[in-house]
C-alpha positions as CSV (number, residue, x, y, z in Angstrom):
1,M,0.0,-0.1,0.0
2,L,2.7,2.5,0.9
3,Q,5.2,1.4,-1.6
4,N,5.3,4.5,-3.9
5,A,8.7,5.6,-5.5
6,T,7.5,9.1,-6.1
7,L,6.7,10.1,-2.6
8,S,9.3,11.3,-0.1
9,P,9.9,9.6,3.2
10,Q,8.0,12.5,4.9
11,Q,5.1,12.0,2.5
12,L,5.0,8.2,3.2
13,T,5.0,8.8,7.0
14,A,2.2,11.4,6.6
15,L,0.3,9.0,4.4
16,A,0.6,6.1,6.8
17,A,-0.7,8.4,9.7
18,L,-3.6,9.6,7.7
19,L,-4.6,6.1,6.6
20,A,-4.3,5.1,10.3
21,G,-7.0,7.6,11.0
22,K,-4.8,10.3,12.6
23,S,-5.4,14.1,12.0
24,V,-3.6,16.2,9.5
25,T,-1.8,17.9,12.5
26,D,-0.8,14.5,13.8
27,A,0.4,13.3,10.5
28,A,2.4,16.4,10.0
29,S,3.9,16.1,13.3
30,E,4.9,12.5,12.7
31,S,6.5,13.4,9.3
32,V,8.2,16.6,10.7
33,V,6.5,19.0,8.4
34,D,4.1,21.9,8.9
35,R,0.4,20.9,8.7
36,T,-0.1,23.3,5.8
37,T,2.4,21.1,3.9
38,V,0.2,18.0,4.4
39,H,-2.9,20.0,3.4
40,R,-1.0,21.2,0.3
41,W,-0.1,17.5,-0.6
42,L,-3.7,16.6,-0.2
43,R,-4.9,19.4,-2.4
44,E,-2.1,19.7,-5.0
45,D,0.3,16.7,-5.1
46,F,-1.3,14.3,-7.5
47,D,1.1,11.5,-6.6
48,F,0.2,11.9,-2.9
49,I,-3.6,12.3,-3.6
50,A,-3.4,9.1,-5.7
51,A,-1.5,7.1,-3.0
52,Y,-4.0,8.4,-0.3
53,N,-7.0,7.5,-2.5
54,G,-5.5,4.1,-3.2
55,G,-4.9,3.4,0.5
56,R,-8.5,4.5,1.4
57,Q,-9.7,2.2,-1.4
58,E,-7.6,-0.7,0.2
59,I,-9.0,-0.2,3.6
60,K,-12.5,0.1,2.2
61,D,-12.1,-3.2,0.4
62,A,-10.7,-4.9,3.5
63,A,-13.6,-3.6,5.6
64,H,-16.1,-4.5,2.9
65,G,-14.6,-8.0,2.8
66,R,-15.0,-8.4,6.5
67,L,-18.7,-7.0,6.4
68,L,-19.5,-9.5,3.4
69,G,-18.4,-12.2,5.8
70,L,-21.1,-11.0,8.3
71,A,-23.7,-11.1,5.6
72,S,-24.7,-14.8,6.1
73,A,-25.1,-14.1,10.0
74,A,-27.3,-11.2,9.2
75,L,-29.4,-13.3,7.0
76,D,-29.7,-15.9,9.8
77,V,-30.9,-13.1,12.1
78,L,-33.5,-12.0,9.8
79,E,-34.7,-15.6,9.3
80,R,-34.9,-15.8,13.2
81,A,-36.8,-12.5,13.3
82,L,-39.5,-13.8,10.9
83,S,-40.2,-16.6,13.2
84,G,-40.1,-14.4,16.4
85,G,-36.7,-15.6,17.4
86,A,-34.7,-12.3,17.3
87,T,-35.0,-9.0,18.9
88,K,-36.1,-5.8,17.1
89,T,-32.5,-4.4,17.6
90,E,-30.9,-7.6,16.2
91,A,-33.1,-7.5,13.1
92,S,-32.4,-3.8,12.7
93,L,-28.7,-4.2,12.9
94,A,-28.9,-7.1,10.3
95,L,-31.0,-4.9,8.0
96,T,-28.6,-2.0,8.3
97,L,-25.6,-4.2,7.5
98,L,-27.3,-5.9,4.4
99,R,-28.4,-2.4,3.2
100,G,-24.9,-1.0,3.6
101,L,-23.5,-3.9,1.6
102,G,-26.0,-3.1,-1.2
103,F,-28.0,-6.1,-0.8
104,L,-31.3,-4.3,-0.3
105,S,-30.9,-0.8,-1.7
106,G,-28.4,2.1,-1.9
107,E,-25.1,2.4,-3.6
108,Q,-21.6,2.0,-2.1
109,P,-19.5,5.1,-1.8
110,T,-16.5,5.5,-4.2
111,F,-13.3,7.4,-3.7
112,G,-11.3,9.5,-6.1
113,S,-8.9,7.9,-8.6
114,A,-5.8,6.2,-7.5
115,D,-4.1,7.1,-10.8
116,P,-2.1,10.4,-10.7
117,D,-2.5,10.9,-14.4
118,T,-6.2,10.7,-14.2
119,L,-6.2,13.1,-11.4
120,R,-4.0,15.6,-13.3
121,E,-6.6,15.4,-16.3
122,I,-9.4,16.0,-14.0
123,A,-7.7,18.9,-12.4
124,A,-6.8,20.4,-15.8
125,H,-10.3,20.0,-17.0
126,N,-11.8,21.6,-13.9
127,K,-9.4,24.5,-14.3
128,L,-10.4,25.0,-17.8
129,L,-14.0,24.7,-16.9
130,A,-13.6,27.4,-14.1
131,E,-11.8,29.7,-16.5
132,N,-14.7,29.3,-19.1
133,Q,-17.2,30.1,-16.5
134,E,-15.3,33.2,-15.5
135,V,-15.2,34.4,-19.0
136,A,-19.0,33.7,-19.3
137,R,-19.6,35.6,-16.1
138,R,-17.6,38.6,-17.4
139,N,-19.4,38.6,-20.7
140,H,-22.7,38.5,-19.0
141,E,-21.8,41.5,-16.9
142,V,-20.8,43.4,-20.1
143,L,-23.8,42.5,-21.9
144,T,-26.1,43.5,-18.9
145,R,-24.4,46.9,-18.7
146,M,-24.8,47.3,-22.4
147,I,-28.5,46.4,-22.3
148,N,-29.2,48.7,-19.2
149,K,-27.2,51.6,-20.6
150,P,-29.6,54.3,-21.9
151,L,-29.3,54.9,-25.7
152,A,-28.0,58.3,-26.8
153,L,-29.9,59.2,-29.9
154,T,-28.7,62.0,-32.2
155,V,-31.2,63.7,-34.4
156,K,-29.9,65.3,-37.6
């Protein structure tokens, strides 16, 4: 998970701390950098972001695998509940688990890409989109001023 040749030792330390559930401040302290540096990595360093997303995906997949192992037990609880042999709380927990696994309804959450090139492409696209929106906003302002400006008519 944390074998990324493009990340510095400080980044690997921060990444490990973040994936262990520690705060940005704690991750920064462990990697001996300022917390603003870790925030910048999370915002602007596509290799770091990709490694972070990949680590989060691995954790999610491992947890999902463990939860899938409980699906059979949850179904057993529901079977018991139908015959009156399980408590309302047990049945509720079983239903919650099965819903969360997508067996009954809903979708599982997804994380961002673990590919730095894809992240760069998305960022470039988003930047271009923001620039185009800004141009459109300015054009709208100019047109609005032109429309609202009184006409000066000259009679000859």
